[in-house]
Structure formats: structure tokens, C-alpha cells
N, C-alpha and C positions, 0 to 999 in steps of 0.2 A: 503494500497499499505506499502509497507516496503524495505527502500533504504540502500544498506550498505556502510558503511562508508571507505572511500582507501583512500590511499595515493598519490594519482592523485585529489581528491575530495580536500583533505587538501592544497593541493599543490596552488591548481588554487582558492580556497578563499584566500588564502595570497598574489596571485601574484594577485589578481585586491580587491583589501584592502577589502575581508567582513571579519571583524572582530569579533571576538568572546570575547574579553578582551580587557578592553582599552587600544591601544595603541600593544598588542600582537606580540611577535616576532616571526619569521618562526618556519613550524610545526620541533616539538623535538620526537624522537625516537616513531615516529607514533600519535604522542600528537599535537592538536592544541587547544589554548583553552580549553574548557571545552569539544572538540570533542576528541575520538583518533578511530586509523584507527580498522576494525574488527567491531566496534559497527553497531548495525542495526536500523534505524530510519523507527518507523512508523508512518503513515501521513494519515489522515484522508482526507485531501487534498492536490490536488497539489498547490503545489508551488512556485515561481519565486523572487529570489534574484538578485538584480543590483548590481554592485559594489561598493564601496565604502559607506560600512554601515554597521551598527554595533548592534550585536546581541547577549548582553552583559549579559542576564538573566539567561540563563542555561534551562535545561527542568522546562516545565511549569504543575504546579497543579493546577487544577480547586478546585474547593468548592467541598465537600462530596456529590459523586452521578456524577460530572462532567466529560469529558473525557481528561486523560491525554496529553500530547505533549511535542515534544521529543524538541521544542523550537525553531526549523526552520519556519519563516515564511514568506510568501510575501511582499518583503522591497523591498523597490526606493532609490536610489542614494541617499547618503548625510542625511542620516533619522540613529536614533542609540536608542536603546532601554535600558537602566539596570533594567526593569522589564521583567522575564521571561513571552514569548508571544505563544499562544495556535496556529494550524497550522493552525485554519481558518481562521485566523486577516487578516486584510489586509492594509497595511500600505506604505502610498504616498512615495515624495518625500520630503526631508528637515524639517522631525518629529523630535524633541525630545521627548522620553519617561524618565521620572523620573522614581523613584525606588516605586513598593511598588504598582503597578497598578496592580486591579483584576478585576473577571468579573461574570458577575449575572449568570453563567453557569450550576446553579443546582437548581431543584425544586419542588417544592410538590403537590397535587393536592387541586387545590382551589373550584373545582367546586362539588367535593364528600362531602358527608358528614362530613370529616373529613380532614383535610390536615394531618395528623401523618401518619409516616412512616410506621406504623399498615398497609397499604391500600399497597404500595409497599415492603416493607422488609420482605415476610413470612417465610424465614430464621433465621429472627434476632431473639435472645433466648428473649428477650425483649416479642414478640408476638407469639414464635413459638405454643403453646399449643391453640391459640384461634383461628388459621388462618380455614379459611372455604374457599369451594371451589368457590363461588365469588370472595373471597378477594383473591385467586391466580390467576383465569382470569383476574382479574383487574389487578396485578402485573407482567401478561404476557405482556400485551398491554400497561405501563406506562413508559415513557423515562424520568427518572430525569434531563437528560440534556435537552431538550424540542428540539421545532422544528427550534428555529429562530436560524437565524445563527449570527457568531461575529460580530461585527463594520466593520466598512469601515474608515479606518482613510485617509484622501484627503494629501493635502501635509503642508506644513508648518503648521504643526499643534503642539501646546506644549503644553505634559500632566506634569501636577507639578507631586508633590509626593505625593503615598496613596490616590489615584481616583480608585473612580470604573465604569465601564462601565453600561449598561444592555446591552443586547443582542438585535440583529436585528435592530440597529440605523446605523448614516452617522456622520462624525463629519466632517462640512464643512472643505475645505483648505485654511489657515490662522488661524484658530479658536484657542483659548486660555484655556484652562481649568483649573481654578485654584485647588492648592495644597487642598485637603481631599474633592475633592467633589463626588455625585454621581449623575450621568449622568443616562437618564432613555429616554430620546429623541432625536432626532436630532438636531445638533448644528449648525447654520448657517453657512456660509463663514467671518471669520474675526469678529467671537465673539468670546468676552471675559465673560467665562460663569464662575458660582462658588454655591455651597453651596449644602443640601441638603434634595430637591431634584434640579440641578443645575438649574440657572437661569439667563438669558442675565444680565451680568452688564453694560456694552455696547459692542460700534464695535471699532475695531483698526482705523477702519478710516471713513473719511465720505462715502456715498452707490455710489456715482459718482464712486470715487479713485476705491473702493471696485470691482464696475463693471469692468472695463478697464482691473483691475489684475487679474480677473478670466477670462476675455476676452484674454487676452495677454498671458494664461497659459505659464507664464513665466520658470517654473519648469522645461519646455520641451526643454529648450533652454540651449547655451553652458554656462555652470555659469564664464568661462574667460570670453565671452564677458558682461553677465546682471551684472558681481561686478565688471566692470572693473571703473567705474567712480569715477569722483572724488570726489563725495555722494553715499551715497547709499539709500536715500530717493525714494520711488515711484516712485514722478516723473521721476525723470534723468533714470531709471531701465526701464521706461516705452517706454522715448524716447531710448535708448539703444537697446531695442526689437521692434522696431518700423523702426531699422533701419534696415533691415531684418539681424535678430542677428544670427547665424546658429542655428541648432538643434543638440539637446544632445543624442546620440546613444550609453548607455551605454552597458557595453558587463552585463551576467545575466546566470545565470544556472537554468534550471527549474526541479525540483526534484519532 
């Protein structure tokens, strides 16, 4: 799918506080952050971007063999990323993503005789004169990008600098991923994980509080209400939500 960037799209981004650099100013001469009017954006997935979010990283470059992306992805309100993101990624609300985030989005065959690119790069001059018909047949059906989807990052997730995420995983709401971690499996809600491979270090709150926070879906409520108390601890927030807090209905754009 391909979308042309228009002056109207850039203006709507600015008016609804979809930022492409930190506190970037209004569009000027057809430019807004790292986008410009007339630019054509290619998407492999349909995306929805809510108001008040920041996609600061610009175009996404995968590992060799993966699919490059224009730099826009599905993102919820009050989330931001300093890293370039692929359009297949889904990011919820209130997420904080630091620099250096990468995804394991390029693969070699592991069930064949060799993992070498010999089997799937028949035009590479390293191998060209030795390529057989069977290798050409294998290469025509092998995808270095793999079949798994990019991760789903729920709400209120904090990802530290220089982390790597595998494909096909989900990061639960409230989770924290420590800097320099490699995550290859699902992360439970409100877990703090770190290391390579990442393991659970501890949970942010006790399990009873976590269950209440998940059940409340506080990220769907009007932030002016849920953050209005004298303190911002979970118990006070849950009481605010319990008092019929109004829902939050953000503006969004689907591309």
C-alpha cells in the first residue's frame, strides 16, 4: 500500500500533536519533522496513529534481509519512540521507547544442510558459479524476513536503550525492559525484565494490584481525571477510575 504525504496530512499531524521530532514546530515549506509533502510512503500493514504521540525515529532500516519501513506505525496517545519503528509494530498508549531498539527481523534457514546465504542468495557473486537448480528452487520460496509478526507492545511499557525484540511476541501493559536486553518471549504485565535472553527481575506491584490495574484499563480513561489526585500512586488512581471516570476518545488517523 502506498500513501502520498500531503500538506493537509502534515497539518493534521501538527494540529493533533503527532510529533515527528521532540516538540517540533508547525509544518514549514511542506516539511514537518522528517516528512515532506509529496513524499510517498509505502506500508506493508494498515496503521492507526492516535493524537498526542511522538514518532521521532524516522524511516526504519531492518537487519539485512528484512523489510524497510517508512517509520510510521500504529501508536496510541501519549506514547513516543526515539527509535525508528516498522509499520507492522503495534504500540499502545503511554509507552516510552528509547534509542537503539532493534528487531530480529531477518533469518537464515536452520532446518537445511547449511544456514549459509548460499541457499537463498543465488545472485551473490560469492556463490554464483556453484548454484544448482535445487538451490534456486529453495531460494525462490525462502523468506529471510520470516513469517512471524512484529511485536505487540501494550500500554505503559518502558523500553530502555539498545534493546532487541524477537518477532511474534507480546509485551504486557506496565512492563519495563531494561537497557541492552534481548527479549525473545512474551513479557507479563507489570514485569521488569532484563538480560540476554531477558528474564523477569521482579514485578512493579503485588499481583493483586496488578490485577486491579489491568481490569481497570486506566489508559482508556480521560487523563485529566485519572491524574487529578493529590498523589499518583496506583491505589488513588484506581479510586478515581472507580468514581465513573469519563472515557478518553482521541482523534486518530488511519493510513
